Structure formats: structure tokens, C-alpha cells
C-alpha positions in Angstrom: -4.2 -20.1 -28.1 -5.4 -16.7 -29.3 -5.8 -16.2 -33.0 -6.5 -13.2 -35.2 -10.1 -12.4 -35.6 -11.5 -12.8 -39.1 -12.2 -9.4 -40.5 -15.7 -9.8 -41.8 -18.7 -7.6 -40.9 -19.4 -7.5 -37.2 -21.1 -5.0 -34.8 -20.9 -4.5 -31.1 -23.3 -2.2 -29.3 -22.7 -1.4 -25.6 -24.7 0.4 -23.0 -22.2 2.3 -20.9 -22.6 2.8 -17.1 -20.7 5.0 -14.6 -21.0 2.8 -11.5 -24.8 2.3 -11.5 -25.9 5.2 -13.7 -26.4 4.7 -17.5 -24.4 7.5 -19.2 -24.6 6.5 -22.9 -23.6 4.1 -25.6 -20.5 3.0 -27.5 -20.9 1.2 -30.8 -18.3 -0.5 -33.0 -18.8 -1.6 -36.6 -16.2 -3.7 -38.4 -16.6 -4.3 -42.1 -13.8 -6.0 -44.0 -10.7 -4.1 -42.7 -12.4 -0.9 -41.6 -13.7 -0.2 -38.1 -15.9 2.7 -37.1 -16.4 3.6 -33.4 -18.9 6.0 -31.9 -19.3 6.9 -28.3 -21.7 9.4 -26.7 -21.7 9.9 -22.9 -23.5 12.4 -20.7 -23.1 12.4 -16.9 -25.9 14.4 -15.4 -24.7 14.3 -11.7 -21.1 13.7 -10.7 -20.9 15.7 -7.4 -19.2 18.6 -9.2 -20.0 19.3 -12.9 -21.9 17.5 -15.6 -19.6 15.7 -18.0 -20.0 15.3 -21.8 -18.0 13.0 -24.0 -18.4 12.4 -27.8 -15.9 10.3 -29.7 -15.9 9.0 -33.3 -13.0 7.1 -34.9 -12.4 5.4 -38.2 -9.6 2.8 -38.4 -8.3 1.1 -41.6 -6.4 -2.2 -40.9 -3.9 -4.4 -42.9 -4.0 -7.6 -41.0 -3.1 -6.8 -37.4 -1.4 -3.5 -38.3 -3.2 -0.2 -38.3 -2.9 1.5 -41.8 -5.0 4.6 -41.2 -6.7 6.4 -38.4 -9.0 9.5 -38.1 -10.5 10.4 -34.7 -12.5 13.3 -33.4 -13.2 13.7 -29.6 -15.1 16.3 -27.7 -14.6 16.1 -23.9 -16.6 18.9 -22.3 -15.2 21.9 -24.2 -11.9 20.3 -25.2 -11.7 19.1 -28.8 -9.0 16.7 -30.0 -8.4 15.6 -33.6 -6.1 12.7 -34.4 -5.0 11.6 -37.9 -2.5 8.9 -38.7 -1.3 6.8 -41.7 1.3 4.3 -42.6 4.1 6.0 -44.5 7.4 4.3 -45.6 7.1 1.5 -43.0 6.4 3.9 -40.2 3.1 5.1 -38.7 3.0 8.9 -38.7 0.3 10.3 -36.4 -0.8 13.9 -35.9 -2.7 15.3 -32.9 -4.0 18.9 -33.1 -1.0 19.9 -35.3 1.8 18.1 -33.6 3.3 15.0 -35.3 5.0 11.8 -34.0 6.4 8.8 -35.7 5.7 5.3 -34.5 6.8 1.8 -35.6 5.3 0.4 -38.9 3.0 -2.0 -37.2 1.0 -0.5 -34.4 -2.3 -1.5 -32.8 -5.0 0.6 -31.2 -7.0 -0.6 -28.2 -8.9 -2.9 -30.8 -10.8 -4.9 -28.1 -12.6 -6.8 -30.9 -9.2 -8.4 -31.9 -7.7 -10.7 -29.2 -4.3 -10.0 -30.7 -4.1 -6.9 -28.6 -3.6 -9.1 -25.6 -0.1 -10.1 -26.9 1.0 -6.5 -27.4 3.4 -4.5 -25.1 2.5 -1.1 -26.7 -0.9 0.1 -27.8 -2.0 3.4 -29.4 -4.9 5.4 -27.9 -6.8 6.8 -30.9 -8.4 9.4 -28.7 -5.2 11.3 -27.8 -2.4 9.7 -29.8 -0.6 8.4 -26.7 1.5 5.3 -27.4 1.2 3.4 -24.1 3.2 0.7 -22.5 0.8 -2.1 -21.7 0.8 -5.2 -19.5 -1.8 -7.9 -19.8 -2.7 -10.3 -17.0 -4.7 -13.5 -17.7 -7.3 -14.0 -14.9 -8.6 -17.2 -16.3 -12.2 -18.5 -16.8 -15.0 -16.4 -15.3 -18.8 -16.5 -15.6 -20.4 -13.2 -16.3 -23.8 -12.0 -17.5 -24.0 -11.2 -21.2 -27.4 -10.0 -22.6 -29.1 -11.5 -19.5 -27.4 -14.9 -19.8 -24.7 -16.4 -17.6 -21.8 -16.8 -20.0 -18.5 -18.6 -19.6 -15.7 -16.2 -20.5 -12.0 -15.6 -20.3 -11.0 -12.5 -18.3 -8.0 -10.3 -18.9 -6.7 -7.2 -17.1 -4.9 -4.6 -19.2 -2.9 -1.8 -17.6 -1.6 1.1 -19.7 1.2 3.5 -18.7 2.4 6.6 -20.5 5.8 8.1 -19.7 5.8 6.0 -16.5 2.4 7.3 -15.3 -0.6 4.9 -15.0 -3.3 5.9 -17.5 -5.6 2.9 -18.0 -6.9 0.0 -16.0 -9.2 -2.1 -18.1 -10.8 -5.6 -17.6 -11.9 -7.4 -20.7 -14.0 -10.5 -21.3 -14.1 -12.8 -24.3 -16.5 -15.7 -24.8 -15.5 -19.3 -25.8 -15.4 -18.2 -29.5 -13.0 -15.4 -28.6 -15.7 -12.8 -29.2 -15.4 -9.6 -27.1 -18.4 -9.5 -24.8 -17.5 -7.1 -21.9 -15.4 -4.3 -20.6 -14.8 -2.4 -17.3 -12.5 0.5 -16.8 -11.4 2.3 -13.6 -11.0 6.1 -14.2 -8.1 8.0 -12.7 -10.6 9.4 -10.2 -11.6 5.9 -9.1 -15.0 5.6 -10.9 -16.0 2.4 -12.6 -17.1 2.5 -16.2 -19.0 -0.6 -17.3 -19.8 -1.7 -20.9 -22.8 -4.1 -21.2 -23.4 -5.7 -24.6 -26.9 -5.1 -26.0 
């Protein structure tokens, strides 16, 4: 049975790979009810052009409900700013000047909290898309975590937006329900791998 994660200070630091090539890092820092996320990727060779991605987000939580969000993303030359806050039992979110209203209790892709695996909708803090998600339980798997063979539980999470497939993510949690790994398949078919350091 999955339970809500205790919201005390925790940190996750991942090396990020595109197939076999290391492209950067993504760190998450959770202190009380506030999460800070920072990603910095650079792809030097990808057949066509180099790719640069920088993302930082700050999330304030009330239990398993998002209370406030600010995110800034630079993807090559495209800049996206997202801000959201709980107002009158609704979550109002603004992206580059356009506003949408979501239900009062929304969750982002808060991988550190296994409660996301029970959700049917999740908010992408990078672009403010509120996706339909399905979660598949793949059972117990052994993977390498920090150089050690580790018994984990594997889940596949698929996200769709307006009927179009957007995200294909595999997640691993250890026996204490701590998040220990992630893989994602990009729309172009590349594999992004997060390795805990």
C-alpha cells in the first residue's frame, strides 16, 4: 500500500544521460513543504543541432495538494515562465501571460511522492499542461542504484494531452518507497536516463 511521503528535508541528485551520453544533472531538494528542482542539460552531438535545456521550479505543497508554483524553463532559445497558486479552492495557473483554472487539489509530476501513482491527472510544471495519466504496475525489479543491485518496484506512467501522447516514463521506488530511478522516452524516440548519485 502506497502512503504519502513524510515531508521532511530530503535531496535527490541525478546524473542524466541521453542513451549512453551524459548530458547534465537534475537535482530536487525537499524541505518541509517546499520543493526546489533544478535541471541543466547540454547535448553536444545529436545528429542535427546541439540542444540546451535549463529548468528551475519551486513548488509549495499542502499535504498532497500543490499550493503554489513558479517555474522558469529555457529550451534552446524558447523561454517559458509558469506561475500558479491556490485561489478560492481552485488552482489558477499562468503560462507566458495566458491563464487556466484547474481543480483545487492538483499534483505535479512529484516523483518523490508515490501518491502520484494514484492520480489520473498531473500538471507539468514546465509548460502548464494538465495531462491525463495512466499508471501500470510492473512489479518487483532489481536495478543498479549507486553501484548496488537494489530491489525496487517499477511503474510505467504515460501522459496524454488533448488525446496526444506526451510522456512515457518508467519510475523505480525502493523497499522504503524512496524514489531511486527514472527513464523517459522522448517523442523522437531517445531514451533519457536518471541515475542517482
